C-alpha positions, 0 to 999 in steps of 0.5 A: 500500500505505501508503494501505491501511495508514493511513500517509501516501502522499507522505512521505519517510523512512527506510522509503521510502528503503530501499524505493526502494533495494531496488526499484532493486537488485531491478530491476537484478538482474532486468534483468541476469538477463533480459539474460543469459538472453535472450543465452544463449537467442539464442546457443544456438538458432543461425541461423534456417532457413527 
């Protein structure tokens, strides 16, 4: 995205560090939410019958 906007690609500054932090927080929250949902769905389905 920075290259499309004419900005330097491999430059480390306040914007890039806050963007990295935001992506890490989002990934952590998404992972926790996915794990919680997967655990709940696995628990509610009960044992498989076949």
